[in-house]
C-alpha positions in Angstrom: 146.4 121.0 85.3 149.0 123.7 86.1 146.9 125.5 88.6 146.3 122.1 90.4 149.8 121.3 90.4 150.9 124.8 91.8 148.2 124.5 94.6 149.4 120.9 95.4 153.0 121.7 95.4 152.5 124.9 97.6 150.4 123.0 100.1 152.9 120.2 100.2 155.6 122.9 100.8 153.6 124.6 103.4 152.8 121.2 105.1 156.6 120.5 105.4 157.2 124.1 107.1 154.3 123.6 109.4 155.7 120.3 110.4 159.1 122.0 111.1 157.3 124.4 113.3 155.5 121.5 115.1 158.7 119.5 115.6 160.4 122.8 116.9 157.5 123.2 119.4 158.1 119.6 120.6 161.8 120.0 120.9 161.3 123.3 122.9 162.9 125.5 120.2 159.6 127.4 120.2 157.2 128.5 122.8 154.3 130.7 123.4 156.4 133.7 123.8 158.6 133.1 120.8 155.3 132.4 118.7 153.9 135.6 119.6 156.9 137.6 118.9 157.2 135.9 115.4 153.6 136.3 114.7 153.8 140.0 115.3 156.8 140.5 113.1 155.0 138.6 110.4 151.6 140.3 110.6 153.1 143.9 111.1 156.3 143.8 108.9 156.6 141.0 106.6 153.2 140.5 105.4 152.6 144.4 104.9 155.9 144.4 102.8 154.6 141.5 100.7 151.4 143.4 99.9 153.1 146.4 99.0 155.8 144.5 97.0 153.1 142.9 95.0 152.4 146.4 93.4 155.9 147.9 93.2 157.4 144.5 91.6 154.3 144.2 89.2 154.7 144.4 85.4 151.1 145.4 84.7 148.9 147.0 87.3 145.0 146.5 87.2 142.8 149.4 86.2 140.5 151.5 88.6 137.6 149.8 87.1 139.2 146.2 88.0 139.8 147.6 91.6 136.1 148.4 91.9 135.3 145.2 90.6 137.4 143.3 93.2 136.0 145.4 96.1 132.3 145.0 94.8 132.6 141.2 94.1 134.1 140.4 96.9 131.7 142.3 99.0 129.1 140.1 97.3 131.0 137.0 98.0 131.2 137.7 101.7 127.5 138.6 102.0 126.7 135.2 100.4 129.1 133.2 102.8 127.4 135.0 105.9 124.1 133.9 104.3 125.3 130.4 103.9 126.9 130.3 107.5 123.6 131.9 109.3 121.5 129.1 107.6 123.8 126.2 108.4 124.4 127.5 111.9 120.5 127.4 112.6 120.2 124.0 111.2 122.7 123.0 113.8 120.9 122.2 117.3 123.1 123.9 119.9 123.2 126.8 122.1 123.5 130.4 120.7 127.1 130.6 121.8 128.2 127.6 120.0 126.3 128.3 117.1 127.7 131.9 116.8 131.0 130.5 116.9 130.5 128.0 114.3 129.0 130.7 112.2 132.3 132.8 112.5 134.2 129.5 111.7 132.4 129.1 108.5 132.5 132.6 107.3 136.0 133.9 107.7 139.3 132.2 106.4 143.0 132.5 107.0 143.6 134.8 104.2 146.7 136.5 105.8 148.7 133.5 107.1 147.8 131.0 104.5 145.9 132.9 101.7 148.6 135.4 100.5 151.3 132.6 100.4 149.0 130.5 98.3 147.8 133.2 96.0 151.5 134.1 95.2 152.5 130.8 94.6 149.3 130.0 92.3 148.9 133.5 90.7 152.0 135.5 91.4 152.4 138.9 92.5 149.0 140.1 90.6 147.1 137.5 92.7 148.5 138.9 96.0 147.3 142.3 94.9 144.0 141.2 94.3 143.9 139.4 97.6 145.1 142.6 99.2 142.0 144.6 98.0 139.9 141.7 98.8 141.1 142.0 102.3 139.6 145.4 103.0 135.9 144.1 102.9 137.0 141.0 104.5 138.4 142.9 107.5 135.3 145.2 107.8 133.1 142.1 108.0 135.4 140.3 110.4 135.1 143.1 112.8 131.3 143.8 112.4 129.5 140.7 111.5 132.2 138.5 112.9 132.1 140.2 116.2 128.4 139.9 116.4 128.5 136.1 115.8 130.9 135.7 118.6 128.8 137.8 121.0 125.9 135.7 120.6 124.0 134.5 123.5 120.8 132.9 124.5 118.5 136.0 125.4 120.9 138.2 123.4 123.4 140.8 124.6 122.6 144.4 123.3 124.6 146.2 125.8 125.9 149.7 124.8 129.6 148.7 126.2 129.7 145.6 123.8 128.7 147.8 121.1 131.1 150.4 121.8 133.9 147.6 122.3 132.9 146.1 118.8 133.1 149.6 117.1 136.6 150.2 119.0 137.9 146.9 117.8 136.7 147.5 114.1 138.5 151.0 114.0 141.6 149.6 115.3 141.5 146.7 112.5 141.1 149.4 109.9 144.3 151.1 111.0 146.5 148.0 111.5 149.8 147.9 109.5 148.3 145.0 107.3 145.4 147.2 106.4 147.4 150.3 105.8 149.6 148.4 103.5 146.4 147.4 101.6 145.5 151.2 101.4 149.0 152.0 100.3 148.8 149.2 97.5 145.4 150.7 96.3 147.1 154.2 96.1 150.0 153.0 94.1 147.9 151.1 91.7 145.7 154.4 91.3 148.7 156.4 90.7 150.4 153.6 88.5 153.5 153.8 90.8 155.9 150.7 90.4 159.6 150.2 91.4 161.9 147.4 90.5 164.9 149.1 92.4 165.7 149.8 95.8 162.2 149.9 97.4 160.6 147.3 95.3 163.5 144.9 96.0 163.7 145.7 99.6 159.9 145.1 100.4 160.0 142.0 98.1 163.0 140.6 100.2 161.2 141.3 103.6 157.9 140.0 102.0 159.5 136.6 101.3 159.9 136.0 105.1 156.0 135.8 105.4 155.6 132.3 104.3 158.0 130.6 106.3 157.2 132.6 109.2 153.5 132.1 109.2 153.8 128.5 108.6 156.2 127.9 111.4 153.9 129.7 113.9 150.8 127.6 112.9 152.8 124.4 113.1 153.9 125.4 116.7 150.4 126.4 117.6 149.0 122.9 116.4 151.6 121.2 118.4 150.3 122.5 121.6 146.7 121.4 120.9 145.4 118.1 122.5 144.7 116.0 119.5 142.4 113.7 121.2 140.2 116.4 122.5 140.2 118.1 119.0 138.5 115.2 117.3 135.8 114.5 119.7 133.2 117.2 119.0 130.8 116.7 115.8 129.9 120.4 115.2 133.1 121.4 114.1 133.4 119.0 111.6 130.3 120.3 110.0 131.6 123.8 110.3 134.9 122.8 108.7 133.2 120.9 105.7 131.1 124.3 105.1 134.2 126.4 105.3 136.6 124.3 103.1 134.0 122.8 100.6 130.5 124.4 100.4 131.8 128.0 100.6 134.2 127.8 97.7 132.1 125.9 95.5 129.1 128.1 96.0 131.0 131.3 95.5 132.6 130.0 92.4 129.5 128.8 90.7 127.4 131.8 92.2 129.5 134.5 91.0 131.0 132.6 87.9 128.1 133.4 85.8 128.7 137.3 86.5 132.6 137.6 86.7 134.3 137.5 83.3 137.8 138.1 84.6 139.1 134.7 85.5 142.0 136.0 87.7 139.4 137.9 89.9 137.1 134.7 90.1 140.1 132.4 90.9 141.4 134.9 93.7 138.1 135.2 95.3 137.4 131.4 95.1 140.8 130.7 96.6 140.6 133.1 99.4 137.4 131.9 100.7 138.7 128.3 100.4 141.2 128.8 103.3 141.1 127.1 106.6 139.6 128.9 109.7 141.1 132.3 110.4 143.7 132.1 113.1 142.5 135.3 114.7 139.2 133.4 115.7 140.9 132.0 118.7 142.0 135.4 120.1 138.7 136.9 119.2 136.8 134.1 121.1 138.8 134.9 124.2 138.1 138.9 123.8 134.5 138.4 123.0 133.3 135.2 125.0 132.9 132.8 121.9 133.2 128.9 122.3 137.0 128.8 122.5 136.8 124.8 122.4 134.6 124.6 119.2 136.9 127.5 117.6 140.2 125.7 118.5 138.9 122.4 117.1 137.8 124.1 114.0 141.0 125.6 113.3 142.8 122.6 113.9 140.5 120.4 111.6 140.5 122.9 108.8 144.2 123.7 108.7 145.0 120.0 108.7 142.2 119.3 105.9 143.2 122.3 103.6 146.2 120.5 102.6 143.8 118.4 100.6 140.9 120.7 99.9 142.9 123.7 98.6 144.5 121.5 95.8 140.8 120.0 95.2 139.2 123.3 94.8 141.7 124.6 92.5 140.5 122.0 89.9 137.3 124.3 89.6 139.5 126.8 88.1 141.3 124.9 85.4 
């Protein structure tokens, strides 16, 4: 039961820190400007440091064959999830814009803000390293299939300008600090480079700021959402159930027959069990998705994940 206990304890700790962020926003200690700056620090400095530290401070690095397995199986996992999201999305009777937003909600989880801290708590630095490699195909799918979902309209939108904007955003995402740190982590593993001295200690110290910083921002963001409005629409509940329960269960049992590496299977399962990606709201604004549905889904999945993530961890026992 150690994995379940670790997941439950970690989510309880995260819930407390999220609560502090909620309280800080209500008392005026945090606002949109502060959240934006703290989020930028976490995403561009702390999280990349955490990813690099997962390699530098590692006692045993995975082989090249293992890295290729992570890339391959995580790609297969996301293709499965996209298929599930498209099927469920078309079973929901709604307009194309809301359906596309729900499909995005069901497909992409918050691997960065919540996923990496959870992986570190349950699997240690090795889990973060596996998650960093998994994050590469995740980002590619986010800025390709994800953008297409959010751009869905009745009658379609195949304009060249939209396609160019999509390709531009995808290219930008692939060279952001977090992704660069994933590439660096890959290179360090391939070269079998570790360092428990100055560089390892420095990146580890900075990386430790990822979890509290990210949770405070999430708590502050939740504090500004109108709770009554968040609970009135039915479709986000369906999307949330798929994101938090159906997707991880399907991936675990679908890939469990083929993946012999239990750490890899565990990391993939836990990553896809995360609540809705926090980037979804910003992407809805940029690409004209259904912002209300995305906000509701983000709120519901973030709160519900406090119970579902420990529950999903039972699959790994």
